[in-house]
C-alpha positions in Angstrom: 0.0 0.0 0.0 1.3 3.4 -0.9 2.3 5.7 2.0 0.2 8.9 2.4 3.3 11.1 3.0 6.5 11.3 1.1 9.4 13.3 2.6 12.4 14.2 0.5 15.6 16.1 1.3 15.2 19.6 -0.3 15.8 18.9 -3.9 17.7 20.7 -6.7 16.5 21.5 -10.2 19.5 20.9 -12.4 18.0 22.5 -15.5 15.8 25.5 -15.2 14.7 28.5 -17.3 13.7 31.6 -15.3 13.6 34.3 -18.0 14.1 37.9 -16.8 12.2 41.0 -15.8 8.5 40.6 -15.0 8.6 37.0 -16.3 11.4 36.2 -13.7 9.4 37.9 -11.0 6.4 35.6 -11.6 8.1 32.3 -12.4 10.8 32.3 -9.7 8.5 31.8 -6.6 7.2 28.5 -7.9 10.7 27.1 -8.2 11.7 28.5 -4.8 8.7 26.8 -3.2 10.1 23.4 -4.0 13.9 23.6 -4.8 16.9 24.8 -2.8 19.1 25.4 -5.8 18.8 25.4 -9.6 21.1 25.4 -12.6 19.9 28.5 -14.4 19.9 28.4 -18.2 21.7 31.4 -20.0 19.5 31.7 -23.1 18.2 35.2 -22.5 18.0 38.0 -25.0 20.9 38.8 -25.3 22.4 35.5 -24.1 24.6 35.4 -20.9 28.0 34.9 -22.5 30.3 36.8 -20.1 31.1 36.5 -16.4 29.8 39.9 -15.5 26.5 39.2 -17.3 26.1 36.1 -15.2 26.9 38.1 -12.0 24.3 40.7 -13.0 21.7 38.1 -13.8 22.3 36.3 -10.5 21.8 39.6 -8.7 18.5 40.1 -10.5 17.4 36.6 -9.5 18.3 37.2 -5.8 16.5 40.6 -5.9 13.3 38.9 -7.2 13.2 36.2 -4.4 10.2 36.3 -2.1 10.9 37.6 1.3 12.7 35.1 3.5 13.3 32.6 0.7 16.3 30.3 0.9 17.4 29.6 -2.7 20.7 29.6 -4.5 20.9 30.2 -8.3 23.7 28.2 -9.9 24.8 30.2 -13.0 25.9 29.1 -16.4 27.4 30.7 -19.5 26.2 30.3 -23.0 28.8 28.9 -25.4 29.4 30.6 -28.7 32.0 30.1 -31.4 34.0 32.9 -29.8 34.2 31.4 -26.2 37.9 31.4 -25.3 39.9 29.3 -22.8 40.6 32.5 -20.9 36.8 33.0 -20.4 36.5 29.5 -19.1 39.2 30.2 -16.6 37.5 33.4 -15.6 34.2 31.6 -15.2 35.8 28.9 -13.0 37.5 31.6 -10.8 34.2 33.5 -10.4 32.9 31.0 -7.9 29.3 31.5 -9.1 29.4 29.8 -12.6 29.0 26.1 -12.5 28.8 25.0 -16.2 28.7 26.1 -19.8 25.7 25.4 -22.0 26.0 24.2 -25.6 23.1 25.1 -27.8 23.6 24.1 -31.4 22.7 27.3 -33.3 18.9 27.3 -34.0 18.1 24.2 -31.9 15.6 25.8 -29.5 14.4 29.0 -27.8 16.9 31.9 -28.1 19.6 29.6 -29.5 20.5 31.7 -32.6 23.8 32.8 -31.0 24.8 29.1 -30.4 27.6 27.1 -31.7 27.7 26.6 -35.4 30.4 23.9 -35.5 31.7 21.9 -32.5 35.4 22.0 -33.6 35.3 25.8 -33.2 34.9 25.4 -29.4 37.5 22.7 -29.0 40.0 25.1 -27.3 37.3 26.1 -24.8 36.3 22.4 -24.2 39.9 21.6 -23.6 40.0 24.2 -20.9 36.8 23.0 -19.4 38.2 19.4 -19.3 41.3 20.7 -17.5 39.4 22.8 -15.0 36.6 20.3 -14.3 33.9 22.7 -15.7 30.9 20.7 -16.9 29.5 21.0 -20.4 25.7 20.9 -20.6 24.4 19.9 -24.0 21.1 20.5 -25.8 21.7 17.4 -27.9 19.9 17.9 -31.2 21.1 18.5 -34.7 19.5 21.4 -36.7 20.0 19.8 -40.1 16.6 20.4 -41.9 16.9 17.0 -43.6 16.7 15.2 -40.3 13.3 14.3 -39.0 12.4 16.3 -35.8 11.8 13.0 -33.9 15.3 11.8 -34.8 17.3 14.9 -34.0 18.6 13.7 -30.7 19.7 10.3 -31.9 21.5 11.8 -34.9 23.3 14.4 -32.7 24.6 11.6 -30.5 25.8 9.5 -33.4 27.1 12.3 -35.6 28.7 14.6 -32.9 28.6 13.4 -29.3 30.5 10.1 -29.9 33.4 12.0 -31.4 33.3 14.7 -28.8 33.5 12.2 -26.0 36.4 10.5 -27.8 38.2 13.9 -28.1 37.6 14.9 -24.5 37.5 11.7 -22.4 37.8 13.5 -19.1 35.3 16.2 -19.8 32.2 16.3 -17.5 29.1 16.2 -19.7 25.4 16.4 -19.0 23.2 15.4 -21.9 20.2 17.6 -21.0 16.5 16.6 -21.0 17.1 13.2 -22.8 14.1 11.8 -24.7 15.2 8.5 -26.2 16.3 5.0 -25.3 19.4 5.8 -27.5 20.4 8.7 -25.2 19.9 6.7 -22.0 22.1 3.9 -23.5 24.8 6.5 -24.5 24.9 7.8 -21.0 25.2 4.4 -19.5 28.0 3.5 -21.9 30.4 5.8 -20.1 31.4 4.3 -16.8 34.4 6.6 -16.1 34.4 8.8 -13.0 36.3 11.8 -11.7 38.6 11.9 -8.8 35.7 12.5 -6.4 34.0 9.3 -7.7 31.3 11.3 -9.6 30.3 10.2 -13.1 31.9 12.0 -16.0 28.7 11.6 -18.1 25.2 12.2 -16.8 21.8 13.2 -18.0 18.8 15.2 -16.7 15.3 13.9 -17.1 12.2 16.0 -17.2 8.8 15.1 -15.7 7.0 15.7 -18.9 9.2 13.2 -20.8 8.7 10.7 -18.0 4.9 11.0 -18.0 4.0 11.6 -21.7 4.6 10.3 -25.1 4.1 12.2 -28.4 0.4 11.4 -28.5 0.0 14.1 -25.8 0.6 16.8 -28.3 -2.3 15.6 -30.5 -4.9 14.3 -28.0 -8.3 15.7 -29.1 -6.5 18.4 -31.2 -3.2 20.3 -31.2 -2.1 20.7 -27.6 0.6 23.5 -27.6 1.4 23.3 -23.9 2.8 19.8 -24.5 5.1 21.1 -27.2 8.8 21.2 -26.1 12.2 20.7 -27.6 13.4 18.0 -27.8 9.8 16.9 -28.6 8.1 14.1 -26.8 8.8 10.7 -28.4 7.2 7.3 -28.8 5.9 5.3 -25.8 8.9 2.9 -25.9 11.2 5.8 -25.3 9.1 7.1 -22.4 9.3 3.6 -20.9 13.1 3.6 -21.3 13.4 7.0 -19.6 11.3 5.7 -16.7 13.7 2.8 -16.5 16.6 5.1 -16.3 15.1 7.6 -13.8 13.9 4.9 -11.4 17.0 2.6 -11.7 19.0 4.2 -8.8 21.8 4.9 -11.3 23.5 8.2 -10.2 24.1 9.2 -13.8 20.4 10.2 -14.1 19.0 13.1 -12.1 16.3 15.7 -11.9 16.2 18.7 -14.3 12.7 20.1 -15.0 13.6 22.1 -18.1 10.6 24.2 -16.9 10.3 26.8 -19.6 7.8 29.6 -19.1 6.0 31.2 -22.0 3.0 33.4 -21.8 -0.3 31.7 -23.0 -0.3 33.9 -26.1 3.2 32.8 -27.1 2.2 29.2 -26.9 -1.3 29.4 -28.4 -0.2 31.1 -31.6 0.4 30.4 -35.2 4.0 29.6 -34.4 3.9 28.5 -30.7 7.0 28.6 -28.6 8.6 25.3 -27.4 8.6 24.6 -23.7 6.6 23.1 -20.8 6.0 25.1 -17.7 6.3 22.6 -14.8 7.7 24.7 -12.0 4.3 24.9 -10.4 3.8 21.1 -10.0 7.3 19.6 -10.7 7.7 17.4 -7.6 4.1 16.2 -7.9 4.7 15.2 -11.5 7.9 13.4 -10.7 6.2 11.5 -7.8 3.4 10.5 -10.1 5.9 9.1 -12.6 8.0 7.3 -10.0 4.8 5.7 -8.5 4.2 4.2 -11.9 7.2 2.0 -11.3 6.7 1.5 -7.5 9.9 3.5 -7.1 9.0 6.3 -4.7 11.8 5.1 -2.4 14.3 6.2 -5.1 12.9 9.7 -5.8 15.0 11.2 -3.0 18.3 10.1 -4.6 17.1 11.2 -8.1 15.9 14.6 -6.9 18.2 15.5 -4.0 21.5 13.5 -4.1 22.7 12.5 -7.5 22.8 15.9 -9.1 24.4 17.6 -6.2 27.2 14.9 -6.2 27.8 15.4 -9.9 28.3 19.1 -9.4 30.4 18.7 -6.3 27.8 20.4 -4.1 26.9 19.5 -0.5 23.5 17.8 0.0 20.8 20.3 1.0 19.5 20.4 4.6 15.9 20.5 5.4 13.0 18.6 3.7 9.9 18.9 1.6 6.8 16.7 2.1 4.3 15.5 -0.4 0.9 14.2 0.5 -1.0 11.6 -1.4 -4.2 13.5 -2.0 -5.9 14.5 -5.2 -5.7 18.1 -6.4 -6.5 19.9 -9.6 -3.7 21.8 -11.4 -4.8 25.4 -12.0 -6.0 26.3 -15.5 -3.7 29.3 -15.6 -1.6 31.6 -13.4 -0.5 35.3 -13.5 2.6 35.8 -15.6 4.3 39.0 -16.8 1.2 41.1 -17.1 -0.7 38.2 -18.8 -1.1 34.6 -17.9 0.6 31.2 -18.3 -0.7 27.7 -18.6 1.1 25.0 -16.5 1.6 21.5 -17.8 -1.5 19.3 -17.2 -3.6 22.4 -16.5 -7.0 21.3 -15.2 -5.9 17.7 -14.6 -6.1 16.0 -11.2 -2.8 14.8 -9.8 -2.5 12.2 -7.0 0.4 13.9 -5.1 0.5 17.4 -3.7 3.3 19.4 -2.0 2.1 19.9 1.6 5.1 21.5 3.3 8.2 23.2 2.1 10.4 26.2 3.0 9.2 29.3 1.2 5.9 27.8 0.1 3.6 30.3 -1.5 0.5 31.2 0.5 -1.7 30.7 -2.5 -0.3 27.2 -3.3 
């Protein structure tokens, strides 16, 4: 029989989009309600490519925190063709930058300034390998001749295998994996750093654990289920569930929560991204319960990612209660509104206590 309460060490979100300005103000409290730390993505307009930009962005995040909140943003820099080894050293020395993010140019939201050819950043990658600075990869090709559902697998075979061979000691996170092929690639690298942490890991989103590509077309076009990389076939969802619930420390939580106003999603050319910061832990608990693996959620959410990044495990806890609740149909966001993933649906788990919890939660 499933327990009524599930208590976790305060977790970390190891892949998060917070945006900026009014959007940051409205999106941030939902993350703070659940997570102690988050790896913050740098794909703003303009992108965060320099150390001082990351410092300034971090200060804006801290200024937007709700009163009394205990939350640490873990900053990243956006790789471009011009990223130099000297910049990698400056980032390492800053003490606030924890990784560099690789967006192949044109792969996803605000990625137009991304890397056009991997060999152009080999000097920067060499410095990252030497300094122990992780590389976070949006693993998709942008070749228009490649089917959108195959872009992740083709990126791995065409680029990532060679990159791993060229930089065998580079710490790599393959972000928001969506296929059995990606999970197998991560498992194939068994090497570890001098702390015993894996050199190769992957983040997994709640939406890729819970939904296959049918969700985008159930009863019509469902734009709030559209993300990049896109949802895949059911066999891939099952493979991701296997990885997430396996107890393998190379797989850990990264929501890829990506807020877009309703109008930007429900448009002729809707933005990619699922907003899950509102109900992230409830979604993950629902997924883990499918495999009778709730006893492994604490490691996945609160231990494995911290160990990969060399961070201390958080203190304190959050508690979920097994009780039905309905996800709000929409929420205020940047002078308009936003639709969370599974809006209007009933979920079986609800966050019942956490530091910094919103009064209206």
